[in-house]
Backbone as CSV, one residue per row, in Angstrom:
resi,resn,N_x,N_y,N_z,CA_x,CA_y,CA_z,C_x,C_y,C_z
1,UNK,7.557,-3.728,-10.383,6.350,-4.278,-9.798,5.711,-3.320,-8.810
2,UNK,6.206,-2.110,-8.737,5.539,-1.099,-7.922,4.405,-0.451,-8.687
3,UNK,4.302,-0.732,-9.968,3.244,-0.142,-10.780,2.804,-1.115,-11.839
4,UNK,1.550,-0.980,-12.295,1.013,-1.875,-13.304,1.856,-1.863,-14.569
5,UNK,2.516,-0.758,-14.868,3.331,-0.679,-16.071,4.536,-1.603,-16.005
6,UNK,4.930,-1.981,-14.793,6.127,-2.795,-14.615,5.845,-4.001,-13.742
7,UNK,4.727,-4.671,-13.967,4.319,-5.741,-13.065,5.276,-6.924,-13.073
8,UNK,6.133,-7.037,-14.081,7.053,-8.164,-14.160,8.457,-7.841,-13.669
9,UNK,8.686,-6.608,-13.211,10.038,-6.203,-12.843,10.090,-5.662,-11.426
10,UNK,11.185,-5.982,-10.733,11.395,-5.448,-9.390,12.688,-4.667,-9.280
11,UNK,13.616,-4.857,-10.200,14.935,-4.267,-10.051,15.003,-2.893,-10.707
12,UNK,15.635,-1.954,-10.018,15.735,-0.591,-10.532,16.509,-0.539,-11.833
13,UNK,17.438,-1.471,-12.035,18.223,-1.463,-13.264,17.355,-1.773,-14.470
14,UNK,16.218,-2.413,-14.243,15.293,-2.717,-15.330,14.292,-1.591,-15.517
15,UNK,13.828,-1.034,-14.413,12.729,-0.080,-14.471,13.148,1.302,-14.930
16,UNK,14.312,1.768,-14.531,14.656,3.180,-14.636,14.725,3.820,-15.990
17,UNK,15.877,3.809,-16.637,16.114,4.596,-17.838,15.182,4.299,-19.000
18,UNK,14.892,3.023,-19.348,14.010,2.771,-20.484,12.654,3.431,-20.335
19,UNK,12.134,3.455,-19.101,10.830,4.064,-18.873,10.884,5.568,-19.107
20,UNK,11.954,6.215,-18.662,12.102,7.651,-18.873,12.095,7.981,-20.360
21,UNK,12.773,7.167,-21.147,12.823,7.399,-22.589,11.444,7.233,-23.210
22,UNK,10.739,6.184,-22.835,9.423,5.942,-23.416,8.456,7.072,-23.090
23,UNK,8.467,7.500,-21.847,7.569,8.577,-21.450,7.904,9.858,-22.184
24,UNK,9.184,10.184,-22.268,9.591,11.449,-22.858,9.442,11.505,-24.355
25,UNK,9.556,10.357,-25.041,9.612,10.387,-26.489,8.352,9.879,-27.175
26,UNK,7.584,9.004,-26.515,6.520,8.333,-27.242,5.127,8.878,-26.962
27,UNK,4.840,9.288,-25.748,3.489,9.752,-25.467,3.471,10.568,-24.185
28,UNK,2.355,11.251,-24.000,2.197,12.070,-22.799,1.490,11.235,-21.733
29,UNK,2.177,10.990,-20.648,1.636,10.178,-19.568,0.946,11.087,-18.556
30,UNK,-0.392,10.953,-18.362,-1.092,11.852,-17.454,-0.985,11.463,-15.989
31,UNK,-0.764,10.175,-15.695,-0.752,9.767,-14.296,0.084,8.506,-14.104
32,UNK,0.464,8.271,-12.832,1.223,7.085,-12.449,0.487,6.402,-11.316
33,UNK,0.201,5.104,-11.463,-0.503,4.333,-10.444,0.416,3.251,-9.898
34,UNK,0.631,3.249,-8.579,1.506,2.260,-7.946,0.698,1.314,-7.080
35,UNK,1.088,0.020,-7.067,0.309,-1.029,-6.416,1.245,-1.949,-5.628
36,UNK,0.768,-2.540,-4.475,1.661,-3.232,-3.551,1.565,-4.757,-3.567
37,UNK,2.386,-5.401,-2.716,2.159,-6.797,-2.341,2.368,-6.922,-0.835
38,UNK,1.952,-8.066,-0.274,1.958,-8.221,1.181,2.787,-9.430,1.599
39,UNK,3.681,-9.219,2.573,4.466,-10.320,3.132,4.279,-10.327,4.645
40,UNK,3.204,-10.994,5.135,3.012,-11.081,6.584,3.989,-12.083,7.174
41,UNK,4.497,-11.806,8.349,5.492,-12.714,8.919,5.842,-12.300,10.334
42,UNK,6.420,-13.245,11.062,7.088,-12.906,12.312,8.477,-12.418,11.932
43,UNK,8.846,-11.272,12.418,10.112,-10.669,12.013,11.285,-11.611,12.251
44,UNK,11.317,-12.266,13.402,12.448,-13.132,13.740,12.583,-14.307,12.775
45,UNK,11.473,-14.713,12.162,11.486,-15.874,11.273,11.694,-15.507,9.809
46,UNK,11.858,-14.234,9.526,11.891,-13.785,8.138,13.313,-13.522,7.661
47,UNK,13.741,-14.156,6.583,15.071,-13.883,6.020,15.183,-12.429,5.579
48,UNK,16.361,-11.863,5.697,16.561,-10.462,5.346,16.216,-10.210,3.882
49,UNK,16.382,-11.227,3.025,16.052,-11.060,1.610,14.567,-10.770,1.427
50,UNK,13.713,-11.438,2.225,12.276,-11.196,2.117,11.896,-9.844,2.708
51,UNK,12.598,-9.442,3.750,12.362,-8.111,4.311,12.668,-7.054,3.262
52,UNK,13.807,-7.207,2.601,14.189,-6.245,1.565,13.202,-6.258,0.408
53,UNK,12.718,-7.461,0.045,11.783,-7.546,-1.077,10.496,-6.788,-0.784
54,UNK,9.989,-6.906,0.461,8.770,-6.180,0.809,8.940,-4.683,0.598
55,UNK,10.063,-4.153,1.036,10.291,-2.717,0.897,10.738,-2.342,-0.511
56,UNK,11.416,-3.252,-1.200,11.776,-2.982,-2.594,10.527,-2.791,-3.448
57,UNK,9.548,-3.662,-3.259,8.330,-3.595,-4.069,7.446,-2.426,-3.648
58,UNK,7.148,-2.327,-2.356,6.151,-1.365,-1.895,6.680,0.049,-1.713
59,UNK,7.990,0.203,-1.509,8.538,1.537,-1.232,9.586,1.948,-2.263
60,UNK,10.656,1.183,-2.381,11.739,1.571,-3.288,11.258,1.583,-4.735
61,UNK,10.521,0.558,-5.142,9.990,0.532,-6.502,9.069,1.699,-6.782
62,UNK,8.244,2.044,-5.800,7.353,3.193,-5.942,8.158,4.480,-6.125
63,UNK,9.200,4.648,-5.319,10.034,5.847,-5.427,10.765,5.897,-6.767
64,UNK,11.235,4.746,-7.223,11.976,4.721,-8.486,11.090,5.067,-9.678
65,UNK,9.895,4.484,-9.731,9.005,4.798,-10.848,8.516,6.240,-10.768
66,UNK,8.280,6.720,-9.546,7.893,8.124,-9.390,9.005,9.041,-9.884
67,UNK,10.217,8.765,-9.449,11.362,9.579,-9.874,11.518,9.546,-11.398
68,UNK,11.235,8.394,-12.013,11.394,8.258,-13.460,10.426,9.142,-14.244
69,UNK,9.206,9.345,-13.713,8.222,10.137,-14.465,8.287,11.625,-14.139
70,UNK,8.977,12.005,-13.071,8.965,13.409,-12.657,9.515,14.371,-13.706
71,UNK,10.583,14.056,-14.439,11.019,14.996,-15.483,9.932,15.262,-16.518
72,UNK,9.192,14.225,-16.872,8.085,14.361,-17.825,6.979,15.236,-17.239
73,UNK,6.581,14.954,-16.011,5.550,15.761,-15.361,6.003,17.213,-15.216
74,UNK,7.265,17.402,-14.866,7.777,18.764,-14.674,7.750,19.549,-15.984
75,UNK,8.135,18.915,-17.079,8.102,19.600,-18.377,6.684,19.995,-18.772
76,UNK,5.724,19.133,-18.442,4.333,19.406,-18.803,3.601,20.241,-17.751
77,UNK,4.258,20.454,-16.603,3.661,21.214,-15.493,2.308,20.635,-15.075
78,UNK,2.188,19.333,-15.157,0.956,18.656,-14.738,1.231,17.174,-14.563
79,UNK,0.313,16.498,-13.909,0.424,15.062,-13.694,-0.224,14.678,-12.378
80,UNK,-0.552,13.409,-12.255,-1.149,12.891,-11.027,-0.425,11.610,-10.638
81,UNK,0.025,11.543,-9.422,0.620,10.323,-8.877,-0.391,9.713,-7.915
82,UNK,-0.819,8.486,-8.200,-1.806,7.802,-7.368,-1.132,6.591,-6.739
83,UNK,-0.930,6.642,-5.448,-0.277,5.551,-4.732,-1.306,4.734,-3.962
84,UNK,-1.277,3.414,-4.181,-2.186,2.536,-3.457,-1.572,2.209,-2.099
85,UNK,-2.148,2.765,-1.066,-1.736,2.453,0.296,-2.697,1.391,0.817
86,UNK,-3.245,1.575,1.977,-4.115,0.584,2.600,-4.569,1.152,3.935
87,UNK,-5.640,0.567,4.487,-5.914,0.892,5.886,-4.730,0.446,6.739
88,UNK,-3.927,-0.460,6.186,-2.707,-0.904,6.861,-1.621,0.143,6.899
89,UNK,-1.863,1.297,6.288,-0.968,2.428,6.415,-1.446,3.418,7.458
90,UNK,-2.595,3.108,8.073,-3.173,3.973,9.111,-3.257,3.266,10.457
91,UNK,-3.161,1.934,10.437,-3.271,1.121,11.651,-2.562,-0.201,11.383
92,UNK,-2.378,-1.005,12.432,-1.658,-2.266,12.247,-2.457,-3.452,12.765
93,UNK,-2.089,-4.638,12.238,-2.666,-5.900,12.676,-1.524,-6.870,13.002
94,UNK,-1.802,-7.921,13.760,-0.746,-8.860,14.146,-0.017,-9.457,12.943
95,UNK,1.275,-9.643,13.086,2.167,-10.245,12.085,2.308,-9.406,10.825
96,UNK,1.951,-8.139,10.909,2.040,-7.282,9.733,3.196,-6.303,9.770
97,UNK,4.227,-6.603,10.544,5.329,-5.657,10.732,5.886,-5.135,9.418
98,UNK,6.201,-6.014,8.493,6.817,-5.595,7.230,5.823,-4.867,6.340
99,UNK,4.649,-5.447,6.177,3.637,-4.825,5.319,3.244,-3.453,5.850
100,UNK,2.920,-3.384,7.133,2.510,-2.105,7.711,3.643,-1.090,7.664
101,UNK,4.865,-1.543,7.922,6.000,-0.627,7.823,6.100,-0.013,6.447
102,UNK,5.893,-0.836,5.415,5.974,-0.320,4.044,4.806,0.595,3.715
103,UNK,3.618,0.279,4.241,2.445,1.115,3.941,2.496,2.442,4.704
104,UNK,3.011,2.425,5.938,3.211,3.688,6.650,4.211,4.553,5.898
105,UNK,5.214,3.921,5.307,6.186,4.665,4.499,5.516,5.295,3.288
106,UNK,4.632,4.552,2.629,3.907,5.093,1.470,3.072,6.301,1.876
107,UNK,2.414,6.211,3.012,1.617,7.342,3.502,2.500,8.562,3.726
108,UNK,3.626,8.368,4.390,4.497,9.497,4.709,5.145,10.119,3.501
109,UNK,5.684,9.290,2.615,6.364,9.855,1.445,5.365,10.503,0.497
110,UNK,4.160,9.947,0.399,3.143,10.543,-0.476,2.703,11.902,0.050
111,UNK,2.516,11.995,1.369,2.114,13.275,1.949,3.204,14.320,1.764
112,UNK,4.463,13.920,1.947,5.566,14.861,1.747,5.671,15.286,0.285
113,UNK,5.469,14.334,-0.640,5.506,14.669,-2.067,4.381,15.614,-2.455
114,UNK,3.270,15.550,-1.732,2.158,16.470,-1.979,2.632,17.920,-1.903
115,UNK,3.478,18.223,-0.928,4.030,19.576,-0.814,5.072,19.834,-1.897
116,UNK,5.970,18.877,-2.052,7.107,19.041,-2.957,6.680,19.217,-4.410
117,UNK,5.736,18.394,-4.856,5.379,18.383,-6.271,4.306,19.394,-6.631
118,UNK,3.668,19.970,-5.621,2.711,21.039,-5.904,3.360,22.195,-6.635
119,UNK,4.657,22.383,-6.409,5.387,23.484,-7.048,5.493,23.316,-8.553
120,UNK,5.342,22.075,-9.055,5.435,21.855,-10.501,4.096,21.416,-11.092
121,UNK,3.018,21.633,-10.347,1.688,21.347,-10.867,1.277,19.894,-10.825
122,UNK,1.955,19.086,-10.022,1.658,17.655,-9.943,0.872,17.354,-8.667
123,UNK,-0.220,16.625,-8.805,-1.036,16.225,-7.666,-0.618,14.835,-7.196
124,UNK,-0.708,14.618,-5.893,-0.434,13.306,-5.306,-1.694,12.830,-4.597
125,UNK,-2.065,11.587,-4.849,-3.269,11.002,-4.262,-2.911,9.683,-3.585
126,UNK,-3.533,9.415,-2.448,-3.329,8.161,-1.723,-4.662,7.423,-1.655
127,UNK,-4.689,6.174,-2.122,-5.881,5.337,-2.033,-5.701,4.372,-0.871
128,UNK,-6.697,4.314,0.025,-6.613,3.480,1.224,-7.741,2.449,1.233
129,UNK,-7.544,1.311,0.552,-8.578,0.273,0.535,-8.613,-0.518,1.835
130,UNK,-9.769,-1.127,2.081,-9.874,-2.126,3.129,-9.695,-3.498,2.513
131,UNK,-10.441,-4.489,3.001,-10.380,-5.835,2.435,-11.127,-5.852,1.105
132,UNK,-10.479,-6.360,0.073,-11.053,-6.406,-1.264,-11.069,-7.850,-1.748
133,UNK,-12.141,-8.247,-2.434,-12.280,-9.625,-2.923,-11.441,-9.827,-4.182
134,UNK,-10.149,-10.039,-3.969,-9.218,-10.325,-5.063,-8.346,-11.504,-4.645
135,UNK,-7.336,-11.828,-5.455,-6.398,-12.888,-5.084,-5.206,-12.337,-4.314
136,UNK,-5.379,-11.152,-3.707,-4.303,-10.561,-2.907,-3.830,-11.532,-1.834
137,UNK,-4.779,-12.322,-1.301,-4.418,-13.300,-0.280,-3.725,-14.529,-0.833
138,UNK,-3.604,-14.614,-2.169,-2.905,-15.728,-2.782,-1.652,-15.270,-3.485
139,UNK,-1.830,-14.689,-4.679,-0.698,-14.247,-5.494,0.187,-13.258,-4.766
140,UNK,-0.412,-12.324,-4.003,0.359,-11.249,-3.380,0.580,-11.467,-1.887
141,UNK,0.185,-12.631,-1.368,0.245,-12.888,0.072,1.293,-13.960,0.327
142,UNK,2.414,-13.583,0.884,3.563,-14.482,1.027,3.901,-14.612,2.504
143,UNK,3.312,-15.622,3.169,3.493,-15.753,4.614,4.742,-16.553,4.931
144,UNK,5.483,-16.079,5.917,6.713,-16.751,6.334,6.560,-17.202,7.783
145,UNK,6.712,-18.516,8.024,6.523,-19.035,9.372,7.639,-20.030,9.710
146,UNK,7.982,-20.101,10.972,8.961,-21.069,11.461,8.377,-21.670,12.731
147,UNK,7.829,-22.874,12.622,7.127,-23.484,13.743,8.051,-23.848,14.895
148,UNK,9.355,-23.831,14.648,10.287,-24.111,15.743,10.326,-22.967,16.753
149,UNK,9.887,-21.784,16.337,9.801,-20.642,17.255,8.452,-20.722,17.966
150,UNK,8.362,-21.653,18.891,7.075,-21.998,19.493,6.454,-20.858,20.287
151,UNK,7.286,-19.945,20.774,6.749,-18.844,21.579,5.779,-17.975,20.784
152,UNK,5.961,-17.927,19.471,5.113,-17.094,18.625,3.920,-17.845,18.032
153,UNK,3.940,-19.179,18.102,2.985,-19.958,17.323,1.540,-19.698,17.731
154,UNK,1.322,-19.397,18.999,-0.036,-19.081,19.433,-0.592,-17.866,18.721
155,UNK,0.256,-16.863,18.517,-0.174,-15.662,17.797,-0.504,-16.003,16.350
156,UNK,0.333,-16.844,15.731,0.093,-17.249,14.342,-1.239,-17.976,14.225
157,UNK,-1.473,-18.933,15.108,-2.709,-19.712,15.065,-3.927,-18.825,15.279
158,UNK,-3.851,-17.920,16.232,-4.973,-17.031,16.512,-5.220,-16.075,15.352
159,UNK,-4.143,-15.634,14.726,-4.291,-14.726,13.591,-5.115,-15.368,12.489
160,UNK,-4.754,-16.575,12.097,-5.453,-17.217,10.989,-6.847,-17.680,11.380
161,UNK,-7.061,-17.924,12.669,-8.404,-18.271,13.131,-9.335,-17.068,13.065
162,UNK,-8.796,-15.885,13.343,-9.629,-14.683,13.365,-9.639,-13.893,12.090
163,UNK,-8.735,-14.238,11.168,-8.588,-13.433,9.958,-9.800,-13.531,9.045
164,UNK,-10.470,-14.685,9.053,-11.604,-14.873,8.156,-12.712,-13.870,8.371
165,UNK,-12.945,-13.480,9.618,-14.022,-12.533,9.901,-13.761,-11.170,9.292
166,UNK,-12.481,-10.866,9.015,-12.158,-9.583,8.406,-12.665,-9.509,6.976
167,UNK,-12.834,-10.667,6.331,-13.296,-10.665,4.950,-14.794,-10.570,4.801
168,UNK,-15.528,-10.643,5.902,-16.982,-10.634,5.822,-17.524,-9.333,5.252
169,UNK,-16.842,-8.235,5.495,-17.293,-6.933,5.001,-16.426,-6.422,3.861
170,UNK,-15.762,-7.338,3.167,-14.884,-6.921,2.074,-15.687,-6.386,0.896
171,UNK,-15.014,-5.616,0.057,-15.658,-4.957,-1.078,-15.210,-5.583,-2.390
172,UNK,-16.007,-5.371,-3.421,-15.634,-5.814,-4.758,-14.541,-4.900,-5.315
173,UNK,-13.695,-5.406,-6.203,-12.622,-4.587,-6.781,-13.115,-3.316,-7.451
174,UNK,-14.355,-3.340,-7.970,-14.880,-2.156,-8.655,-14.936,-0.960,-7.719
175,UNK,-15.092,-1.227,-6.411,-15.137,-0.128,-5.440,-13.822,0.640,-5.453
176,UNK,-12.709,-0.080,-5.474,-11.401,0.568,-5.518,-11.197,1.260,-6.861
177,UNK,-11.617,0.595,-7.941,-11.469,1.190,-9.274,-12.209,2.519,-9.369
178,UNK,-13.398,2.569,-8.792,-14.178,3.809,-8.829,-13.507,4.918,-8.024
179,UNK,-12.910,4.549,-6.887,-12.218,5.544,-6.069,-10.969,6.042,-6.791
180,UNK,-10.246,5.140,-7.438,-9.070,5.549,-8.216,-9.484,6.500,-9.331
181,UNK,-10.572,6.169,-10.021,-11.053,7.034,-11.108,-11.419,8.417,-10.570
182,UNK,-12.097,8.438,-9.424,-12.450,9.721,-8.820,-11.201,10.525,-8.495
183,UNK,-10.210,9.874,-7.893,-8.973,10.572,-7.532,-8.274,11.136,-8.758
184,UNK,-8.338,10.394,-9.861,-7.644,10.805,-11.080,-8.371,11.910,-11.831
185,UNK,-9.668,12.066,-11.572,-10.459,12.974,-12.416,-11.175,14.093,-11.670
186,UNK,-11.139,14.107,-10.334,-11.953,15.103,-9.631,-11.353,16.505,-9.638
187,UNK,-10.104,16.630,-10.045,-9.495,17.953,-10.178,-9.240,18.675,-8.878
188,UNK,-9.314,17.966,-7.749,-9.130,18.609,-6.450,-7.728,18.364,-5.909
189,UNK,-7.436,19.006,-4.785,-6.174,18.793,-4.084,-6.311,17.748,-2.988
190,UNK,-7.453,17.052,-2.937,-7.652,16.035,-1.906,-6.520,15.023,-1.943
191,UNK,-5.986,14.688,-0.775,-4.833,13.792,-0.692,-5.242,12.337,-0.490
192,UNK,-6.132,12.068,0.452,-6.464,10.691,0.819,-7.892,10.318,0.409
193,UNK,-8.032,9.080,-0.085,-9.320,8.537,-0.498,-9.463,7.141,0.109
194,UNK,-10.496,6.946,0.912,-10.747,5.640,1.516,-11.652,4.822,0.600
195,UNK,-11.339,3.531,0.432,-12.107,2.667,-0.468,-12.641,1.459,0.287
196,UNK,-13.962,1.365,0.379,-14.587,0.230,1.039,-15.222,0.608,2.361
197,UNK,-16.395,0.023,2.634,-17.117,0.345,3.865,-16.323,-0.057,5.099
198,UNK,-15.630,-1.199,5.039,-14.856,-1.638,6.199,-13.699,-0.693,6.479
199,UNK,-13.078,-0.187,5.415,-11.971,0.758,5.586,-12.458,2.039,6.248
200,UNK,-13.597,2.530,5.795,-14.142,3.757,6.376,-14.463,3.566,7.854
201,UNK,-15.041,2.417,8.196,-15.403,2.158,9.590,-14.164,2.024,10.472
202,UNK,-13.151,1.309,9.988,-11.936,1.113,10.782,-11.161,2.410,10.974
203,UNK,-11.063,3.201,9.917,-10.340,4.468,10.034,-11.080,5.423,10.958
204,UNK,-12.413,5.423,10.881,-13.205,6.262,11.786,-12.998,5.823,13.232
205,UNK,-12.968,4.511,13.453,-12.740,3.985,14.801,-11.356,4.359,15.309
206,UNK,-10.372,4.284,14.419,-8.998,4.625,14.818,-8.896,6.088,15.230
207,UNK,-9.585,6.951,14.502,-9.544,8.382,14.806,-10.293,8.710,16.095
208,UNK,-11.301,7.904,16.400,-12.191,8.231,17.513,-11.696,7.728,18.863
209,UNK,-10.707,6.831,18.870,-10.271,6.231,20.127,-8.778,6.443,20.358
210,UNK,-8.368,6.267,21.602,-6.939,6.361,21.909,-6.246,5.045,21.562
211,UNK,-4.933,5.041,21.637,-4.166,3.854,21.256,-4.562,2.625,22.066
212,UNK,-4.654,2.786,23.383,-4.926,1.645,24.242,-6.251,0.982,23.887
213,UNK,-7.283,1.800,23.679,-8.610,1.264,23.366,-8.626,0.566,22.016
214,UNK,-8.032,1.201,21.024,-8.053,0.623,19.682,-7.249,-0.675,19.629
215,UNK,-6.050,-0.670,20.201,-5.214,-1.869,20.173,-5.840,-3.012,20.963
216,UNK,-6.532,-2.684,22.038,-7.245,-3.717,22.796,-8.338,-4.346,21.940
217,UNK,-8.996,-3.527,21.128,-10.026,-4.051,20.235,-9.456,-4.990,19.189
218,UNK,-8.285,-4.663,18.665,-7.629,-5.538,17.688,-7.247,-6.865,18.345
219,UNK,-6.730,-6.798,19.560,-6.381,-8.032,20.274,-7.611,-8.910,20.478
220,UNK,-8.725,-8.290,20.828,-9.964,-9.043,21.010,-10.403,-9.691,19.705
221,UNK,-10.298,-8.943,18.621,-10.689,-9.447,17.303,-9.940,-10.738,16.958
222,UNK,-8.669,-10.792,17.325,-7.845,-11.950,16.989,-7.653,-12.915,18.161
223,UNK,-8.378,-12.685,19.252,-8.289,-13.592,20.387,-6.948,-13.591,21.075
224,UNK,-6.301,-12.426,21.134,-4.956,-12.334,21.701,-4.950,-11.793,23.124
225,UNK,-6.092,-11.700,23.739,-6.150,-11.158,25.097,-5.520,-12.133,26.099
């Protein structure tokens, strides 16, 4: 489930060897596209199984599918790995500890692979979408809450009260599709591609301000002052 090719599988025992055989024997695979899911939660209220699942899908699954295609890419001395990150890999929002942790990991491992795989002619691309009008908030959005932990409940309530305004500047899915297509076909060494007007504005704001100023703005956005 780290990639569209394996949307029904999460376990490495399912994903690994059969995929290597198919790639090596049946056709030439030009690129690998990996896609995430989101588990927002208060860390204290989240079972370790859900913590592991977030990283299994967004990080471990991505690494496993990448590792599976590398022999094929190496033999062909070409290939493109396109990893779907998020503005959540460049900045954080309340209750996003697990999701942001996994997206920061995607950013770091993708950037490191950019150096590593350049030696075998493989390009690595990172797509950083903002809010997109999809069912990500339903099918891929798995919130974990424990109302008995009353000390945190104010943050939870404020988060959901302020979250709606984040969708006001969301983009259509075609915006991300066009950016992915550009990354796959532009023939450049460009590493990062931002998708969506809101993503561009937020990343620009993050770059332009210090931590204290930016984090204060996020608190204001969610009424956490």
